[in-house]
ROLO-760001 format. One line per 8 residues: for each residue x, y, z of N, C-alpha, C. Coordinates in nm, 2 decimals, decimal comma. Each point is the difference from the previous one (the first is absolute). Layout:
<atoms>
X Y Z X Y Z X Y Z  ... .
</atoms>
This chain:
<atoms>
-1,44 -1,96 2,27 0,08 0,12 0,01 0,14 -0,03 0,07  0,00 -0,09 0,09 0,13 -0,04 0,06 0,09 -0,06 -0,10  -0,05 -0,07 -0,09 0,08 -0,06 -0,11 0,05 0,11 -0,10  -0,08 0,10 -0,01 0,04 0,11 -0,10 0,10 0,10 0,06  0,00 0,02 0,13 0,09 0,10 0,06 0,15 -0,01 -0,04  0,06 -0,13 0,00 0,14 -0,01 -0,03 0,02 0,05 -0,15  -0,09 -0,03 -0,09 0,01 0,04 -0,14 -0,01 0,15 -0,01  -0,09 0,06 0,08 -0,01 0,15 -0,01 0,13 0,06 0,06 .
0,05 -0,06 0,11 0,12 0,06 0,06 0,12 -0,01 -0,10  0,00 -0,11 -0,07 0,11 -0,02 -0,10 -0,01 0,11 -0,11  -0,13 0,01 -0,05 -0,02 0,10 -0,12 0,03 0,14 0,05  -0,05 0,03 0,12 0,03 0,14 0,05 0,15 0,02 0,02  0,07 -0,10 0,05 0,14 0,01 0,03 0,08 0,02 -0,13  -0,03 -0,08 -0,10 0,08 0,01 -0,12 -0,02 0,13 -0,07  -0,12 0,06 0,02 -0,03 0,13 -0,06 0,03 0,12 0,09  0,05 -0,03 0,12 0,04 0,10 0,10 -0,11 0,10 0,03 .
-0,12 -0,05 0,02 -0,12 0,09 0,02 0,00 0,04 0,15  -0,05 0,12 0,03 -0,01 0,05 0,14 -0,12 -0,07 0,07  0,00 0,01 0,13 -0,10 -0,07 0,08 -0,14 0,03 -0,04  -0,03 0,13 -0,02 -0,14 0,04 -0,03 -0,05 -0,06 -0,13  0,08 -0,02 -0,10 -0,04 -0,07 -0,12 -0,02 -0,15 0,02  0,08 -0,05 0,08 -0,01 -0,15 0,03 -0,14 -0,02 0,07  -0,04 0,09 0,09 -0,13 0,00 0,06 -0,11 0,00 -0,10  0,01 0,09 -0,10 -0,10 0,01 -0,10 -0,01 -0,13 -0,08 .
0,11 -0,07 -0,03 -0,01 -0,12 -0,07 -0,06 -0,11 0,08  0,04 -0,01 0,13 -0,06 -0,10 0,09 -0,15 0,01 0,01  -0,05 0,13 0,02 -0,14 0,02 0,02 -0,08 -0,04 -0,13  0,05 0,04 -0,11 -0,07 -0,04 -0,13 0,00 -0,15 -0,02  0,11 -0,07 0,02 0,00 -0,14 -0,01 -0,10 -0,07 0,09  0,00 0,06 0,13 -0,09 -0,06 0,10 -0,15 0,02 -0,05  -0,03 0,11 -0,06 -0,14 0,02 -0,05 -0,03 -0,09 -0,11  0,10 -0,03 -0,09 -0,02 -0,09 -0,11 -0,03 -0,14 0,05 .
0,08 -0,04 0,10 -0,02 -0,14 0,05 -0,13 -0,01 0,07  -0,04 0,10 0,07 -0,13 0,00 0,07 -0,12 -0,02 -0,10  0,02 0,06 -0,12 -0,10 -0,01 -0,10 0,02 -0,12 -0,09  0,09 -0,09 0,03 0,04 -0,11 -0,08 0,04 0,03 -0,14  0,06 0,12 -0,02 0,05 0,04 -0,13 0,14 -0,06 -0,02  0,04 -0,01 -0,13 0,13 -0,05 -0,03 0,11 0,10 0,03  0,10 -0,04 0,07 0,11 0,09 0,03 0,12 -0,03 -0,09  0,06 0,10 -0,06 0,12 -0,01 -0,09 0,12 -0,01 0,09 .
0,06 -0,12 0,01 0,11 -0,02 0,09 0,13 0,03 -0,06  0,01 0,03 -0,13 0,12 0,03 -0,07 0,03 0,15 0,01  -0,10 0,08 -0,01 0,01 0,14 0,01 -0,11 0,06 0,07  0,02 0,04 0,12 -0,10 0,05 0,09 -0,06 0,13 -0,04  0,06 0,07 -0,09 -0,06 0,13 -0,05 -0,13 -0,03 -0,07  -0,02 -0,12 -0,06 -0,12 -0,03 -0,07 -0,12 -0,02 0,10  0,03 0,00 0,12 -0,11 -0,02 0,10 -0,05 0,13 0,06  0,06 0,11 -0,05 -0,03 0,13 0,06 -0,10 0,08 -0,09 .
-0,09 0,08 0,07 -0,08 0,09 -0,08 0,09 0,11 -0,07  -0,06 0,07 -0,09 0,07 0,09 -0,08 0,08 0,10 0,08  -0,06 0,07 0,10 0,07 0,10 0,08 0,12 -0,06 0,07  -0,02 -0,11 0,07 0,11 -0,06 0,08 0,11 -0,05 -0,10  -0,04 -0,05 -0,11 0,10 -0,05 -0,10 0,08 0,12 -0,05  -0,06 0,11 -0,02 0,08 0,12 -0,04 0,10 0,04 0,10  -0,04 -0,01 0,13 0,09 0,04 0,11 0,12 -0,09 0,00  -0,02 -0,13 -0,01 0,11 -0,09 0,00 0,09 0,02 -0,13 .
-0,07 0,01 -0,11 0,07 0,02 -0,13 0,08 0,13 0,01  -0,05 0,10 0,06 0,07 0,13 0,01 0,13 -0,02 0,08  -0,01 -0,07 0,11 0,12 -0,02 0,08 0,10 -0,08 -0,07  -0,04 -0,11 -0,07 0,09 -0,09 -0,07 0,06 0,08 -0,12  -0,09 0,07 -0,07 0,05 0,07 -0,12 0,09 0,11 0,03  -0,02 0,07 0,11 0,09 0,11 0,04 0,14 -0,05 0,03  0,01 -0,12 0,06 0,13 -0,06 0,03 0,07 -0,03 -0,14  -0,07 -0,05 -0,09 0,06 -0,03 -0,13 0,04 0,12 -0,08 .
-0,09 0,10 0,00 0,03 0,12 -0,08 0,12 0,07 0,05  0,03 0,00 0,13 0,11 0,08 0,06 0,14 -0,07 -0,04  -0,01 -0,12 -0,06 0,12 -0,06 -0,05 0,05 0,06 -0,13  -0,09 0,07 -0,07 0,02 0,06 -0,13 0,07 0,14 0,02  0,12 0,02 -0,06 0,07 0,13 0,03 -0,08 0,13 -0,02  -0,09 0,00 -0,11 -0,08 0,12 -0,02 -0,10 0,03 0,11  -0,04 -0,11 0,07 -0,10 0,02 0,10 0,05 0,01 0,15  0,13 -0,01 0,02 0,06 0,00 0,13 -0,05 0,13 0,08 .
0,01 0,11 -0,07 -0,03 0,13 0,07 -0,13 0,06 -0,06  -0,08 -0,08 -0,06 -0,13 0,04 -0,06 -0,10 0,04 0,11  -0,08 0,10 -0,03 -0,11 0,04 0,09 -0,09 -0,12 0,03  -0,04 -0,01 0,13 -0,09 -0,11 0,04 -0,13 -0,01 -0,08  -0,05 0,12 -0,04 -0,13 0,00 -0,07 0,01 -0,07 -0,14  0,12 0,02 -0,06 0,02 -0,06 -0,13 0,01 -0,15 0,02  0,08 -0,05 0,10 0,01 -0,14 0,02 -0,13 -0,07 0,03  -0,08 0,07 0,08 -0,13 -0,05 0,04 -0,09 -0,02 -0,12 .
0,01 0,10 -0,09 -0,08 -0,01 -0,13 0,05 -0,11 -0,08  0,13 -0,03 -0,01 0,05 -0,11 -0,08 -0,05 -0,13 0,07  0,01 -0,01 0,13 -0,04 -0,12 0,07 -0,15 -0,04 -0,03  -0,08 0,10 -0,03 -0,14 -0,03 -0,03 -0,02 -0,07 -0,13  0,11 0,01 -0,08 -0,01 -0,06 -0,14 0,08 -0,14 0,00  0,07 -0,03 0,10 0,07 -0,13 0,00 -0,09 -0,12 0,00  0,03 -0,10 -0,08 -0,08 -0,12 -0,01 0,08 -0,12 0,05  -0,06 -0,08 0,08 0,07 -0,12 0,05 0,00 -0,11 -0,11 .
0,11 -0,06 -0,02 0,01 -0,11 -0,10 0,08 -0,11 0,06  -0,02 -0,12 -0,05 0,07 -0,12 0,03 0,04 -0,08 -0,12  0,12 -0,03 -0,01 0,05 -0,08 -0,12 0,06 -0,13 0,05  -0,05 -0,11 -0,06 0,05 -0,13 0,03 0,14 -0,03 -0,05  0,06 -0,10 0,06 0,14 -0,03 -0,04 0,01 -0,02 -0,16  0,11 0,05 -0,05 0,04 0,00 -0,14 -0,10 0,07 -0,09  -0,07 0,10 0,05 -0,09 0,09 -0,07 0,07 0,13 -0,05  -0,02 0,03 -0,12 0,06 0,13 -0,05 -0,09 0,12 0,05 .
0,07 0,09 0,06 -0,06 0,12 0,05 0,00 0,12 -0,11  0,12 0,02 -0,05 0,02 0,10 -0,10 0,10 -0,06 -0,10  -0,02 0,01 -0,13 0,09 -0,05 -0,10 0,08 0,10 -0,07  0,13 -0,03 -0,02 0,09 0,09 -0,07 -0,05 0,03 -0,14  0,01 0,12 -0,04 -0,04 0,04 -0,14 -0,14 0,05 -0,01  -0,08 -0,02 0,11 -0,14 0,04 -0,01 -0,02 0,13 0,07  -0,11 0,07 -0,03 -0,03 0,13 0,07 0,00 -0,01 0,15  0,07 0,09 0,07 0,00 0,00 0,14 -0,12 0,07 0,05 .
-0,10 -0,07 0,04 -0,13 0,06 0,04 -0,02 0,02 0,15  0,09 -0,05 0,08 -0,02 0,00 0,14 0,13 -0,01 0,08  0,00 0,05 0,12 0,11 -0,02 0,10 -0,04 -0,12 0,09  0,10 -0,08 0,04 -0,03 -0,12 0,08 0,08 0,01 0,13  -0,07 -0,01 0,11 0,07 0,00 0,13 -0,02 -0,14 0,07  0,11 -0,06 0,04 0,00 -0,13 0,06 -0,02 0,01 0,15  -0,10 -0,07 0,05 -0,02 0,00 0,15 0,03 -0,14 0,06  0,01 -0,10 -0,09 0,03 -0,14 0,04 0,04 -0,08 -0,12 .
0,10 -0,09 0,03 0,04 -0,09 -0,11 0,13 0,05 -0,07  0,03 -0,07 -0,10 0,13 0,03 -0,08 -0,03 0,00 -0,15  0,05 0,09 -0,07 -0,01 0,01 -0,14 0,13 0,02 -0,07  0,01 -0,05 -0,12 0,12 0,02 -0,08 -0,02 0,12 -0,10  0,10 0,09 -0,01 0,00 0,10 -0,10 0,12 -0,02 -0,09  -0,03 -0,02 -0,13 0,12 -0,03 -0,09 -0,03 0,05 -0,14  0,11 0,01 -0,07 -0,01 0,04 -0,14 0,09 -0,09 -0,09  -0,05 -0,02 -0,12 0,08 -0,08 -0,09 0,02 0,08 -0,13 .
-0,04 0,13 0,00 0,02 0,08 -0,12 -0,01 0,15 0,05  0,04 0,09 -0,09 0,00 0,14 0,03 -0,12 0,07 -0,07  -0,06 0,09 0,07 -0,11 0,08 -0,06 0,04 0,14 0,01  0,00 0,07 -0,11 0,03 0,15 0,00 -0,12 0,08 0,03  0,02 0,13 0,01 -0,11 0,08 0,04 -0,12 -0,01 -0,10  0,02 -0,02 -0,12 -0,10 -0,01 -0,10 -0,08 -0,13 0,00  0,06 -0,09 0,08 -0,07 -0,13 0,01 0,05 -0,11 -0,09  0,10 0,03 -0,08 0,05 -0,10 -0,09 0,09 -0,10 0,08 .
-0,01 -0,12 -0,03 0,07 -0,11 0,07 0,13 -0,05 -0,08  0,11 -0,01 0,07 0,12 -0,05 -0,05 0,04 -0,12 0,08  -0,01 -0,12 -0,07 0,03 -0,12 0,07 0,15 -0,03 0,02  0,04 -0,09 0,08 0,14 -0,04 0,01 0,07 0,04 0,13  -0,07 0,08 0,08 0,06 0,05 0,12 -0,01 -0,12 0,11  0,10 0,00 0,09 0,00 -0,10 0,10 -0,11 0,03 0,10  -0,05 -0,11 0,06 -0,10 0,01 0,10 0,05 0,05 0,14  -0,06 0,10 0,06 0,04 0,05 0,13 -0,12 -0,03 0,09 .
0,02 -0,08 0,10 -0,10 -0,04 0,09 0,01 0,07 0,14  -0,11 0,06 0,04 -0,01 0,06 0,14 -0,11 -0,07 0,08  0,02 -0,02 0,12 -0,10 -0,06 0,09 -0,07 0,11 0,08  -0,13 0,01 -0,02 -0,08 0,10 0,07 -0,08 -0,06 0,11  0,00 0,06 0,12 -0,07 -0,06 0,11 -0,08 0,12 0,06  -0,06 -0,03 0,12 -0,09 0,09 0,07 0,07 0,14 0,01  -0,07 0,10 -0,03 0,06 0,14 0,00 0,05 0,05 -0,13  0,02 -0,09 -0,09 0,05 0,03 -0,13 -0,11 0,04 -0,09 .
0,03 0,07 -0,11 -0,11 0,05 -0,10 0,06 -0,01 -0,14  -0,09 0,01 -0,09 0,04 0,00 -0,14 -0,09 0,09 -0,08  0,06 0,08 -0,10 -0,08 0,08 -0,08 0,02 0,15 0,03  0,12 0,04 0,05 0,02 0,14 0,04 -0,01 0,09 -0,12  0,03 -0,06 -0,12 0,00 0,08 -0,12 -0,14 0,06 -0,02  -0,10 -0,06 0,05 -0,14 0,05 -0,02 -0,01 0,14 0,07  0,07 0,02 0,11 0,00 0,13 0,07 0,05 0,11 -0,09  0,11 -0,03 -0,07 0,06 0,10 -0,09 -0,10 0,03 -0,11 .
-0,07 -0,10 -0,05 -0,10 0,02 -0,10 -0,11 0,09 0,05  -0,05 -0,03 0,12 -0,12 0,07 0,05 0,03 0,15 0,04  0,13 0,02 0,03 0,03 0,13 0,05 0,07 0,09 -0,10  0,04 -0,06 -0,11 0,07 0,09 -0,10 -0,07 0,00 -0,14  -0,10 -0,09 -0,02 -0,06 0,00 -0,13 -0,14 0,06 0,01  -0,03 0,08 -0,10 -0,13 0,07 -0,01 -0,08 -0,07 -0,12  0,06 -0,11 -0,05 -0,06 -0,06 -0,12 -0,10 -0,11 0,05  -0,06 -0,07 -0,10 -0,10 -0,10 0,03 0,06 -0,13 0,04 .
-0,08 -0,10 0,03 0,04 -0,13 0,04 0,07 -0,08 -0,11  0,01 0,06 -0,12 0,07 -0,06 -0,11 0,15 0,00 0,02  0,04 0,08 0,10 0,15 0,02 0,02 0,04 -0,07 0,13  -0,06 -0,12 0,03 0,04 -0,08 0,11 0,14 -0,04 -0,01  0,07 -0,01 0,11 0,14 -0,05 0,00 -0,01 -0,15 -0,03  0,11 -0,06 -0,05 0,01 -0,14 -0,03 0,07 -0,07 0,11  -0,05 -0,11 0,05 0,07 -0,07 0,11 0,13 -0,06 -0,06  0,11 0,03 0,07 0,13 -0,06 -0,05 0,04 -0,13 0,07 .
-0,08 -0,04 0,09 0,02 -0,13 0,07 -0,13 -0,08 0,02  0,02 -0,13 0,03 -0,11 -0,08 0,03 0,00 -0,03 0,15  -0,12 0,01 0,05 -0,02 -0,02 0,14 -0,09 -0,13 0,02  0,06 -0,10 0,07 -0,07 -0,13 0,01 0,01 -0,05 0,14  -0,12 -0,05 0,05 -0,01 -0,05 0,14 0,08 -0,13 0,01  0,10 0,00 0,09 0,08 -0,13 0,02 -0,09 -0,09 0,09  -0,05 0,06 0,11 -0,09 -0,06 0,09 -0,13 0,08 0,00  -0,10 -0,04 0,07 -0,12 0,07 0,01 0,03 0,14 0,05 .
-0,05 0,10 -0,08 0,03 0,14 0,03 -0,13 0,08 0,03  0,01 0,08 0,11 -0,11 0,09 0,03 0,05 0,15 -0,01  -0,08 0,09 -0,04 0,04 0,13 -0,01 -0,11 0,10 -0,04  0,04 0,12 -0,04 -0,09 0,10 -0,04 0,04 0,05 -0,14  -0,10 0,03 -0,08 0,03 0,06 -0,13 -0,06 0,14 -0,01  0,08 0,09 -0,06 -0,05 0,14 -0,02 -0,01 0,02 -0,15  -0,12 0,01 -0,05 -0,03 0,01 -0,15 0,05 0,13 -0,05  0,03 0,01 -0,12 0,05 0,12 -0,06 -0,10 0,11 0,00 .
-0,13 -0,03 -0,04 -0,10 0,10 0,00 -0,03 0,05 0,14  0,01 -0,08 0,10 -0,02 0,04 0,14 0,11 0,10 0,04  0,12 -0,04 -0,03 0,12 0,08 0,03 -0,01 0,14 -0,06  -0,04 0,00 -0,13 -0,02 0,12 -0,08 -0,10 0,09 0,07  -0,11 -0,06 0,05 -0,11 0,08 0,06 0,05 0,07 0,13  0,09 -0,07 0,08 0,05 0,06 0,12 0,10 0,11 -0,04  0,08 -0,02 -0,10 0,10 0,10 -0,04 -0,08 0,13 -0,05  -0,10 -0,02 -0,07 -0,08 0,12 -0,05 -0,07 0,07 0,11 .
-0,04 -0,07 0,10 -0,07 0,06 0,12 0,10 0,08 0,09  0,12 -0,06 0,01 0,10 0,06 0,09 0,13 0,04 -0,09  -0,03 0,06 -0,11 0,11 0,02 -0,10 0,12 0,08 0,06  -0,03 0,10 0,09 0,11 0,09 0,05 0,10 -0,08 0,08  -0,04 -0,12 0,05 0,10 -0,08 0,08 0,09 -0,08 -0,10  -0,04 -0,01 -0,12 0,08 -0,09 -0,09 0,08 0,09 -0,11  -0,02 0,13 0,01 0,07 0,08 -0,10 0,15 0,00 0,04  0,08 -0,01 -0,11 0,15 0,00 0,02 0,05 0,13 0,05 .
-0,08 0,11 -0,01 0,04 0,13 0,05 -0,11 0,05 0,09  0,03 0,10 0,08 -0,10 0,07 0,08 -0,09 0,08 -0,09  -0,12 0,04 0,04 -0,09 0,07 -0,08 0,05 0,13 -0,06  0,07 0,07 0,08 0,05 0,13 -0,05 0,11 -0,02 -0,10  0,06 -0,12 -0,01 0,11 -0,02 -0,10 -0,06 -0,05 -0,13  -0,12 -0,04 -0,01 -0,06 -0,05 -0,12 -0,02 0,11 -0,10  0,03 -0,02 -0,13 -0,02 0,10 -0,10 -0,15 -0,01 -0,04  -0,05 0,09 -0,07 -0,14 0,01 -0,03 -0,05 -0,12 -0,08 .
0,08 -0,06 -0,09 -0,04 -0,11 -0,07 -0,02 -0,13 0,09  0,10 -0,02 0,09 -0,01 -0,11 0,09 -0,12 0,01 0,09  -0,02 0,12 0,06 -0,11 0,02 0,09 -0,13 -0,02 -0,07  -0,01 0,04 -0,12 -0,12 -0,01 -0,08 -0,03 -0,15 -0,02  0,10 -0,08 -0,03 -0,02 -0,14 -0,02 -0,05 -0,07 0,12  0,05 0,03 0,12 -0,04 -0,05 0,13 -0,15 0,04 0,02  -0,03 0,13 -0,02 -0,14 0,04 0,02 -0,10 -0,07 -0,09  0,04 -0,02 -0,13 -0,09 -0,07 -0,09 -0,02 -0,14 0,04 .
0,11 -0,06 0,05 -0,01 -0,14 0,04 -0,09 -0,02 0,12  0,01 0,09 0,10 -0,08 -0,01 0,12 -0,15 0,03 -0,04  -0,02 0,10 -0,08 -0,13 0,04 -0,04 -0,07 -0,11 -0,07  0,07 -0,07 -0,09 -0,07 -0,11 -0,08 -0,03 -0,11 0,09  0,09 -0,03 0,10 -0,03 -0,11 0,10 -0,12 0,03 0,08  -0,01 0,13 0,05 -0,12 0,04 0,08 -0,13 -0,01 -0,09  0,01 0,04 -0,12 -0,11 0,00 -0,09 -0,05 -0,15 -0,03  0,10 -0,09 -0,01 -0,03 -0,14 -0,03 -0,07 -0,06 0,12 .
0,05 0,03 0,13 -0,07 -0,05 0,12 -0,14 0,05 0,01 .
</atoms>
């Protein structure tokens, strides 16, 4: 445990976790060591039981979500619901995360490492590709995210998953990258549950047709659950 403490301190520090969550991690690692179980030293989240892992994920996820303009002033209940759907992912160096021209099925939030975002062609709204455009490279680091177009899809479309947006850029890990992904179907489920927070108008401003669409969307989601 004495050998592990510096690694835990480093992991906690780089993720800016509060003292109470650090204590949770230390106690769980201690228990694993006492039972001679294998301890994941790359990502200490993997050493936690489900409840404790959710608490840490919620804290990390909340920090990431508040970087997104749409979520800056969002109700805490909505953000917490989204955090419950975030999935931890790790991409090795030179691994493609999202490819240009393919359906954009998830949002990606970087918590560690560096990724390149670039394009070598143009994709219009219909998804048709026109080659010949110059490559524009952006460096994404901790706190950055990709896939904001998925928010527009989830909050403005009443159609099926056949109308996914198309990724206009490629996202590739330059170095080992850690982060969270928010899948499209999970985002859609949160939007349907808290639809009034995502409406572009206040409830009293919606016309009958718009209100009926939101009601039907919510009802079908509840029925499916």
